[in-house]
N, C-alpha and C positions, 0 to 999 in steps of 0.2 A: 108521553113525557115520562123519566123518572121521578119518579116520588116514592119514599122509600121511611117509615120513621120509625125509634124505636125506642120500645118501651120502658119503663123503670125495671122492669127486672132484667132486661139487656144490656143495659148503661154500663154495669159493672164491667159484662167481659169483656164488651168495645174499649173503654178503657186501659183494661189490664192489657188489651191488642194492641193498645198506642194509638186509637183515634185519641181527636183532636174534638176537644169538645168549645166551642166557640156561642160565648154567651152574645145576643143579638142586643140584651134592653140597654138604655141609658148608662151611661160609667157611673150615676153616682147608685140607681138600683143596684150593680155588680158588686160598688162598698159593701153599702148595707147587708145583703148575703148574694152568694152565687157558691154552685157546686162545686165542692172540692175537686182540683185537677184542669178547673174550665178557665179560658182564658174571655176577656172582654173583647170583641171587636176593635173597640177604642183602640189597644193596644200593637195591631196587627197589622202593620204598613203593608202587606197580603195574606191574600186566603191562600193558603198552601196548595196545589193539586195534586200532589204525589202522596197522600195518604187519606187515609177513611176521616171525614167529616162530619161532626155531628152538632147540627146547630140548635138552641134553644133561645125561646123568648117567655115572655109571660106566660101566653097560654098555646103558644103552639105554632100562630096563626102566620106569622111572619116569618119563624124556622121554617115554615113548610115552603113558604117563597124563595124563600134562598136553596134550601134544598133543591128545589126543581130546578130553580136557574145552573147552581152549580153542581147537579149531578151528584148531590150527597144526601144523607140522611138529619130528620128535625124530631127533637123530642118529644114524644106526644104527650100533650096536656100539658107542657111547657115546665115552667119551673113549679107553677102553681100547682099542678097533680105531684112534679116531683115531690115538693115539700107535705103534704097530706099523706102518699106514700109511705114517703121516710118516718114518718109519726105515727104510722096504721104498724109499720114494722118496724119497730123499734131502733130505726138506724143512725137518729142523732145521738 
């Protein structure tokens, strides 16, 4: 089974290379805060199969399941790790 993660430092390279970041959280959570350039799964009619996709959720567990099912990637540690690393590295 293919399951691979992307970490905080790899994410910007992936996004620069046209990867699609799909946020799996509830839409109201997405509206409160989301990673720039990400899209909510609730905004998509289908999940594209022709490009690299990185799934994201709160902690990475749900995203890992989606990554396994779609043979794609997930953001390690979810949005909470992203926020923690963004603050630590002064990216906000």
